[in-house]
Structure formats: structure tokens, C-alpha cells
C-alpha positions in Angstrom: 111.0 170.1 98.8 109.3 167.7 101.3 106.9 169.4 103.7 108.2 169.7 107.3 106.3 168.5 110.3 105.9 170.7 113.4 106.4 168.8 116.6 106.7 169.6 120.3 109.5 168.4 122.5 107.5 166.2 124.9 110.4 164.9 127.0 114.1 164.9 127.5 116.0 162.4 129.7 119.5 161.2 130.4 120.7 158.2 128.4 124.2 157.4 129.7 126.9 159.9 130.6 126.9 162.1 127.5 123.6 161.3 125.8 120.1 162.7 126.0 116.9 160.9 124.9 114.4 163.2 123.2 110.7 162.5 122.6 108.9 164.4 119.9 105.1 164.5 119.4 102.6 166.5 117.3 100.9 169.3 119.2 97.5 168.0 118.3 98.1 164.4 118.9 98.0 163.4 115.2 99.9 160.3 114.2 103.4 160.7 112.7 104.4 159.1 109.4 105.3 155.4 109.6 108.9 154.3 109.7 111.1 151.2 109.9 114.3 150.4 111.7 117.3 152.2 110.3 115.3 155.3 109.4 116.4 158.9 110.4 114.7 162.3 110.5 116.1 165.7 109.8 115.7 168.0 112.8 115.5 171.7 112.1 116.7 173.5 115.2 115.6 177.0 116.0 119.2 178.1 115.6 118.9 177.4 111.9 121.0 174.2 112.1 119.7 170.9 110.5 120.9 167.6 111.9 120.0 164.0 111.2 119.1 161.6 114.0 118.1 158.0 113.8 114.8 157.0 115.3 114.9 154.6 118.2 112.3 152.4 119.8 109.9 150.0 118.2 109.7 150.5 114.5 106.5 152.1 113.1 105.6 153.7 116.4 103.6 156.7 115.3 102.3 158.4 118.5 105.8 159.9 119.0 109.4 159.7 117.7 112.3 159.1 120.0 115.9 160.1 119.2 119.1 160.0 121.2 121.7 162.7 120.9 125.3 162.5 122.1 127.2 165.6 123.2 129.9 165.8 120.6 133.2 167.4 121.8 133.6 168.8 118.3 130.0 169.9 118.0 129.3 172.2 115.1 126.3 173.5 117.1 123.6 170.7 116.8 124.3 168.5 119.8 125.3 171.4 121.9 122.0 173.1 121.2 120.1 169.9 122.2 122.1 169.5 125.4 122.3 173.1 126.5 119.2 174.8 125.1 116.4 172.4 124.1 113.8 172.0 126.7 110.4 170.2 127.0 107.6 172.2 125.4 109.8 173.8 122.7 108.7 173.5 119.1 110.8 172.0 116.4 110.4 171.2 112.7 111.3 167.8 111.4 111.2 165.9 108.1 109.4 162.7 107.4 111.6 159.6 108.1 114.0 158.5 105.4 115.7 155.1 105.4 119.1 154.7 103.8 120.1 151.9 106.2 117.3 149.4 106.0 117.3 145.8 107.2 117.3 143.3 104.3 116.1 139.7 104.4 118.4 137.4 106.3 118.4 134.3 108.5 120.7 136.0 111.0 121.9 139.6 111.6 125.0 140.8 113.4 124.8 144.3 114.7 128.1 146.2 115.6 127.8 149.6 117.2 130.2 152.1 118.8 129.1 155.2 120.8 125.9 156.8 119.6 126.0 154.5 116.6 123.8 152.3 118.8 120.6 154.3 118.0 119.6 152.7 114.6 120.9 149.3 115.7 118.8 149.3 118.9 115.7 149.8 116.7 116.9 147.0 114.5 117.4 144.7 117.5 113.8 145.3 118.5 112.5 144.8 115.0 114.4 141.5 114.6 113.1 140.3 118.0 109.5 141.1 116.9 109.9 139.1 113.7 111.7 136.2 115.2 115.0 136.6 113.3 118.2 135.6 115.1 120.6 138.4 115.9 123.5 139.4 118.1 124.4 142.9 119.0 127.9 144.0 120.1 128.1 147.5 121.6 131.6 149.0 122.0 132.0 151.8 124.6 134.7 153.6 126.4 133.6 152.8 130.0 130.6 151.7 132.0 128.1 154.5 132.4 128.5 155.5 128.7 125.6 153.3 127.5 122.7 154.8 125.7 119.4 152.8 125.6 120.8 150.4 128.2 117.3 149.5 129.6 116.2 148.4 126.1 119.3 146.5 125.3 119.6 144.8 128.7 116.2 143.0 128.4 116.0 139.3 127.9 115.5 138.6 124.2 114.0 135.4 122.9 115.8 135.6 119.5 119.0 137.5 120.2 121.6 138.7 122.6 123.3 142.0 123.3 126.9 142.2 124.5 128.5 145.4 126.0 132.3 145.8 125.5 134.4 148.4 127.3 137.8 149.6 126.2 138.6 150.7 129.8 138.4 147.0 130.7 140.6 145.9 127.9 138.1 145.1 125.2 137.7 147.3 122.1 137.0 146.8 118.5 140.7 147.1 117.8 141.5 143.9 119.7 138.2 142.1 119.7 136.4 140.4 116.8 133.0 138.7 117.7 133.0 135.0 116.9 130.0 135.5 114.6 132.1 137.8 112.4 135.2 135.7 112.5 133.5 133.0 110.4 131.4 133.9 107.4 127.8 132.8 107.7 125.8 132.5 104.4 122.4 134.1 104.6 123.6 136.4 107.4 124.2 140.2 107.2 126.4 142.6 109.3 125.3 146.1 110.2 127.9 148.6 111.3 127.3 152.1 112.8 129.6 154.4 114.6 132.8 156.5 113.9 134.4 155.9 110.5 137.6 154.4 111.8 135.6 151.8 113.8 133.5 150.9 110.8 136.4 150.8 108.4 138.4 148.5 110.7 135.6 146.0 111.3 134.6 146.0 107.6 138.2 145.0 106.7 138.2 142.4 109.4 134.9 140.9 108.2 136.0 140.9 104.5 139.3 139.2 105.6 137.1 136.5 107.1 135.3 135.9 103.9 132.3 138.2 104.2 131.2 139.7 100.8 130.9 143.4 100.7 127.2 143.1 99.8 126.6 141.5 103.2 128.1 144.4 105.2 126.0 147.5 105.7 127.2 150.8 107.2 125.9 154.1 108.3 128.2 157.0 109.3 127.5 159.4 112.1 130.4 161.7 111.1 131.5 162.6 107.6 135.0 161.8 106.5 137.6 164.6 106.7 137.0 166.8 103.6 139.4 166.3 100.8 141.3 169.2 99.4 140.8 170.0 95.8 144.0 171.5 94.4 145.9 171.6 91.1 145.1 172.4 87.5 141.9 171.1 86.2 140.1 171.0 89.6 137.2 173.1 88.2 134.5 171.4 86.1 131.2 172.1 84.4 127.9 171.0 85.8 125.0 170.7 83.3 121.3 170.2 84.0 120.0 167.6 81.5 116.4 168.8 81.5 117.2 172.4 80.6 120.7 172.3 79.2 121.9 175.1 81.5 125.6 174.8 82.5 127.8 176.5 85.1 131.4 176.2 86.1 132.0 174.7 89.6 135.3 176.2 90.9 137.7 174.3 93.2 136.4 176.1 96.3 132.6 175.7 95.7 130.3 172.7 95.9 127.9 171.7 93.1 125.1 172.5 95.5 126.4 176.0 96.2 126.7 176.8 92.5 123.2 175.5 91.7 121.6 177.2 94.6 123.2 180.5 93.7 121.7 180.1 90.2 118.2 179.6 91.6 118.1 175.8 91.2 116.3 174.1 94.0 118.5 171.5 95.7 117.3 169.2 98.5 119.9 169.8 101.2 120.1 168.6 104.7 123.5 167.6 106.3 125.7 169.2 103.6 128.4 166.7 104.5 127.5 163.7 102.3 126.0 161.7 105.2 122.3 161.8 104.7 121.6 161.2 101.0 119.1 164.1 100.6 120.9 165.6 97.6 121.8 162.4 95.8 121.1 163.0 92.1 121.3 160.6 89.1 124.3 161.2 86.8 123.5 161.2 83.0 127.1 161.6 81.8 130.5 162.0 83.3 132.4 160.3 86.2 131.7 161.6 89.7 134.4 162.0 92.3 132.5 160.5 95.1 133.1 162.0 98.6 129.9 160.9 100.4 129.6 158.2 103.0 126.0 157.3 102.1 126.6 155.1 99.1 128.3 151.8 99.1 131.3 151.0 97.1 129.1 149.0 94.7 126.8 151.9 94.2 129.7 154.2 93.6 131.0 151.8 90.9 127.6 151.1 89.4 126.8 152.0 85.8 123.8 153.9 87.1 125.4 156.4 89.5 124.2 159.2 91.7 126.3 162.1 92.9 126.0 163.9 96.3 125.7 167.5 95.2 126.8 168.9 98.6 130.3 167.3 98.7 131.3 165.3 95.6 133.0 166.6 92.5 133.9 165.3 89.1 136.8 163.3 87.6 135.8 164.4 84.2 135.7 168.0 82.7 132.0 168.0 82.8 129.2 166.3 84.6 125.6 166.1 83.4 123.0 165.4 86.0 119.2 164.6 86.0 117.9 167.9 87.0 
């Protein structure tokens, strides 16, 4: 397991109507690990909850990390703890940054965000500005005053522009498609971050306009609704390729739960198929993918990985590289 980093909550401030900015620093002033736009960290809250938050601000800033946390009406405890209990001076444990949503080489980048999905895209906008790559950012919100990171996004950029769109004023992702998305641009890439319906809708719109799936990148902030596993044959066998040990995974248990119960160390974080911590190579068998981390191309690839926390198997057995 990766070693955790102890940090101090150095500051908390308001970022829009329902968001809080949080600054984290080491207690002794040591530099934190380097990172790039799109990266996130696992935050281990004192309540025992682990949550993933994208890093904001200029990429590779190492004197501190900044995150932004929205108060989720359906909070499972993470955002509520940050908003109601976390205070400056409190100690937290975090992971080193991981990046499952990196910028790739492109001549132009279109960034599409909704709600708190703005956090990784704000860091991307700053990284693109610093490297002189043309970009446009479209930020969809319910109403004025909901904006997070507004000061950063409202600055005058030399290489890009940020647009704010409000559904309360008649403009939402459901009825508005940016001109840059409406016409496919070779050597350009689209990045989507926000609720799953928002991303699914805009992905379909972009693909209908000729954008290839490989030019569209997404990161979810909420997992899809869990699928119910019912019917005969729902159970399957999980086998560890290195030791040959096997166990039955019943319909109501995850692969990760079964392995952990048997003393197998599994890297877990979100346990919802969103963070990629438990992705494990598959040696044999056909996974029933239920994560939101991997792209459709990755899920269809000959070299597949399975998310142990949420995915299952289409075949009677699954052999994994553990």
C-alpha cells in the first residue's frame, strides 16, 4: 500500500454558494509530491471516510495542495464532514497524487464542466495557459453565485477563454452546445467533468458531430447507480494467478470484499469504481465492467483491467494478476 502523507488544514474559505476551498500543507513545511493537472488525492478523514478530490491551482505547486469540496445533498459523510466539522489546524492523512485524467498533446482543448466538476478543469485551464495551448472552458451552473474558483476563471487569459452558463437564465447543457463542440476539430480534445447525465449527454452530442471517442475524455464525480445482480449464475470464481488460490464471489459480495476477507491486500479508496485504485489486470475471463474510470476502449481492449470494488464477471471464473 502507498504511504500516506500527514498534512495540516492550513485554510478553509468559501468558494461559491455551496463549496469550500481547503488548503493542505505539511506540518514541517516540507514540499509535497509533484502533480499535474487532472490529478486527485485520497483524503482520509478522521471519521474513517476516504474521499477523492481533484487538485486545483497551478500544476506542480508543491508548497501546498488546494482542493474544493461541494456540499452534496446526498452526502455519504465526506462533504458533510468537510463543511461542518473540518477546521483550520486539524490534521489529515492524504495519498500522493494520482492522475487518471491527464491532458494529452493537442493543438486545442475544449473543457466542459458542471458543478464541482470544474476543479480538475480549472487546473487544466491554468496549465494550458502556461504552455500556450489554445483552450476554451464552458462552465455550466444552476445560478449566479454557485461558481467555484471564480476569481481564477474570470482572469484575462492570453491563450483561452472561460464562459459561464446558467440554467436559471435559460442556458444549460441540455439546450446549449458550444460552437467548438458542434464542429469536429482535428488535433483537438474535449474534457468533460461533472454529473454522469451531463457527461453522457455531451459525449453523445460530440460524437454526433463527428468527434471520435478517443478525443473525448471524462472523469466522474459520482458513481453510476449500482446494478443489481440477480438470477441464476450470478456467482463466479475469482482466482489469483500468482498463487492459484480461488474463492467464490457470491451475488451480494464484491471481489474486493471476498479477497480482503481472505487476507489478500487490496488497494481500496472510493469503493465505487471512480478512482482506479483497485484496477487489476485480468489474465483470463470476461469482466462485467461497472466502473466509471476506464474508457469504453479500455473496457473492450484485449488487455483488460477489472475494478475489484464494483465490477463482476460475465464468465464463470475470472483469473486476475495478483
